[in-house]
N, C-alpha and C positions, 0 to 999 in steps of 0.2 A: 431594813431589807426584807422584802416579802418572800415567803417560801413558795417555790414553784409547786403547782399541782402535781400529783403523782397518778399517772395513768397505768393501770394494770390491763394488759391485753392477754386474753385467754385463748389458746389454741383449743377450741372446743372439741374438734375431732380427736386430737391427741389424748385429752383427758377422758373423753367418753369411751374410746377404745380401751384405754388403760384400765379404767374402772370396770368395764365389762369383763375383760379377760382375767383380771385379778380375782373376781368372785366366781365367774363361770367355771374356772378351773376346779373349784371345789363344789360345783353344782348348786351354788347359791344364786338363784335367779330372782328371789324376792318378788313374788307375783302379786298383782292386784286381785281383787275378789273375782274378776272375770277371767283370771289366768294369765293376763298380760305380764311378761317379765319386766322388771324395773331396775335390775341391779346396776346396769351401766349408767342410766340416767340419775338414779339416786346417788351413786358414787361420784359422778361428775359434779353434782350440786354440792355435795358434802366437801369435796376437794376444793371447790372454788370458795365456799364459805370459810373454810380453814385458811386458805391462802390470803383471803381478804383480812382475816383477823391477825395474821402474821405481818403482812406487808403494808397494811393500813393505807390503801390507795384512796384518793378522793374521787377518781373517775375510773370507769371500767368498760371494756368492750369484749364481746365474745365472738370469735370468728369461726365460720363453718365452711366446709366444702358444700357445694350445691349439686349433688350427684357425682357420679364417677367420671363423666366425660368433661375434659377441659381442653383449652387450646393446645396443651402439650400433646394430647392424643392425636390432634390434627397434624402436628409436626412429625410425630413418630408413633407408628402403630404399636410398637412394643412397649410404650410408656406404661408402667405399672400393670402390664398385661399378665404378669406372673403372680399377681396378688390374688389370694382366694376371696371369693365373695363373703360378705359378713355372714355370720351364723344366723339362722332363722330367728333365734330369740332376740337378736339385736335389732332386727329390722324396725319394729315399732318404736324403738328407743331414740332414734334420731330426732323425730318430731317431738317426742315426749320431752327430751332434754331441752330443746329450744323453747317449748311451751312453758316448762317449769322456770327457765331462766327469765322469760318475759314476765311471768306471774310475780316473780320475786322483785323485778324492777331492773334487771340487767338488759343492756341493749345488744341484740343479736345482729350480726352482719354476715351476709352471704351474697355472692355475685355469680350468676350463671356463667359457666365456662372458665371460672377462676378457682384457684385453690385458696384455702384459708391462709396459707403462707403469703400469697400475693396481697391479700387484704391487710395482713399484719405489716408487711413491708410498706404498703402505701400509707397506713396509719402512722407508722414511725416517721416517714418522710413528711407527712402533713403536719404532725404535731410535735416534732422533735424539739422545736424552739419554745413551745408552750408548756411542756411538761417534762418531768423525769419519768421515763418509761421502763416498765418491767414487763417482759413477755414470759408467760409460762407455757412450756411445750416439752416434747421429748425429741424434737426433730433437730438434729445437728446442722441441717441445711441453713437454719436461721442464723447461724454465726455470721453470715455475710451481711446481716442487717445491723450489727453492732455499731453504735455511735457513742461519742462521749456522754450523751444524755440517755443512752439506752443500754439496758442489761438483759440478758436472757437467763431465765431460771429453768434449768432442765430438771424434770422430775427424777427423783432418785429413789426414795423409799417412803411408802405410806403417803400421808397427806402433808407431811411437815418438812421433809428433807429435800433440799435442792442443791444442784451443782450450778453455781452462779458464775456466768461469764460476763465480765465487763470488757469494754474496749481495750483497756490497759492489759488485762490478763491475756486476752487473745493475742495482742501484739507481742507480748513477752513469750508466749508459748509457740506461736507460729512464725513470728518474724516477717509477717506480711500485713497488709491492711485487710480488714474484714471484707471489703468490696472485692478483693482478689480471690476470696475463697471459692467462688463459683468457678474460677478458672482452674483451680486445683481439682475440683470435683469433675470438671470436664475431661481432664486427663485420666483420673482414676476410675471414673464411672460410678454407678450406684446400682448394686444388684437389687435392692429392694424397690427402686424406682424403675428398674428394667432397662437402663441405658448403659452401654458397655464402655464408653470413653475410648481410650487407646489400649487395646489388648496388650498385656505384658508390662504396662506401667502401673505400679501400685501406688498407695498413698505416699510413701516416703519419697519416691522418685518424683511424683507429681508435685509435691510441696517444694522439693529442692529446685525443680525447674522454674517454678514461679518465683521462689526466693532469688534465684540467680538472674533471671531475665525479665521478671516483672509482669509479663503478659503473654498470652498465646501468640499474638502478632509478632512480638519480639523474638519468641522461640522459633517461629516459622521463618523469620528473617535471618536466624542464626543457625540453621540446621547444620551447616558445614562445620560448626564448632563442636557438635555433639559426637558422642561415641557412635561408631557405625551401627551397632545394634539398636540403639535408642533412635537414631535418625531414621532407620528403616521402618521401625514400628510406627513412628509419627507420620512419615510420608505415606505409608499404606492406609492410614486412618484419618487423613486430614478432614474429610467430609464429616465423619462421625465425631471427630473432636469438636468441630464447629457446631454441629447439631447438639452434642452433649452440653456444650456451653449454653446454648439457648434454653435447653431443658433445665439446666441447673440454676439458671439465673432467676431469682425471685423478682417479680414485677413490683415496682414501687410507684406506679402512676395510675393505679386503678382509682376511678373517682369514688370518693367516700362521701356518700350523701348524708352527712350529719354535721351539726355544729358540735364543737367540743363541749359546750354546756349541757348537751343532751346526754352526755356520758356520766354526769354526776351521779354518784351512788345514793340510793335512797336511805332514809332512816327506816329500819325495818319495823313493821307493825306486827303485833301479836296476831291480828286477824289474818294477815297474809299466810302465816305458817299454820294457823288453825284450819284455814280453807284447804291448804295443801295436805295437811294431816287427814282431814275428812275425805279427801279424794283417794286416800290409801297410801300416801307417801310418808309413812310414820317415821322412818329413819331420818329423813330430811328435817322434819319438824323437831325431833328430839335433838338433833345435832345443832340446829339453829338456836334452840333454847339454851343449850350448854355453852355456846359461844357468845351469844348476844343478849341473853336474858329477855327474850321476847315471849 
């Protein structure tokens, strides 16, 4: 019996932001000779190198947002409107992180108008039968993408601790299918993404409704069975409920312009990290040597 390849999908945006804020809080911007801050980009690379050493994938993809405007902003003006702009020190580090990833031999993905989540969802759909898949992120929205062959490793502490959700664990905790999770989100809304859902219906009620009726359509067809207060809240917010469902649903059909073979991880060469070190990214080179003896 042949072992399935193991694909590691990295939510690049999640790890870059996490690395930036973890060190920026202490004023550690780790600048290049010209003053350019590197803390987020170097932290991102170190995190991925460590994850690779723990999870031992055969293939890897790194997914990125391509700018702040996506199709969800066209659907709803308020989508992510309350999020502050990235700090000035972070601005040069988006391209820096992508360039470093490419230099090391990791394959970057980004599609204009789509979020990293949509690329992750589409990769899972495309390659779920070819590989066992692990996604690293901090975004609970990704729970809707769980499959028997896919797990989500949520960042927890440092570079080494994760809260790992499998399809079986999700089913046990939520008592619904992962694909139904976006319908729960549609009722409860998401303050960080800026869509309200149905005002007055929180996470517990939202989950109970989907556990009981299975879908938004079934709930709308059964409004007469609900308590008067709950029924009124839903009736007054049907359009926002349906819009929130559209916003919460991760796309799984974005064309991924790559063959699976192009995601094979390289054998790291000492020269790669020597060049990176000579460019001023000393923490990455040191970390790579400690993990991979390059």
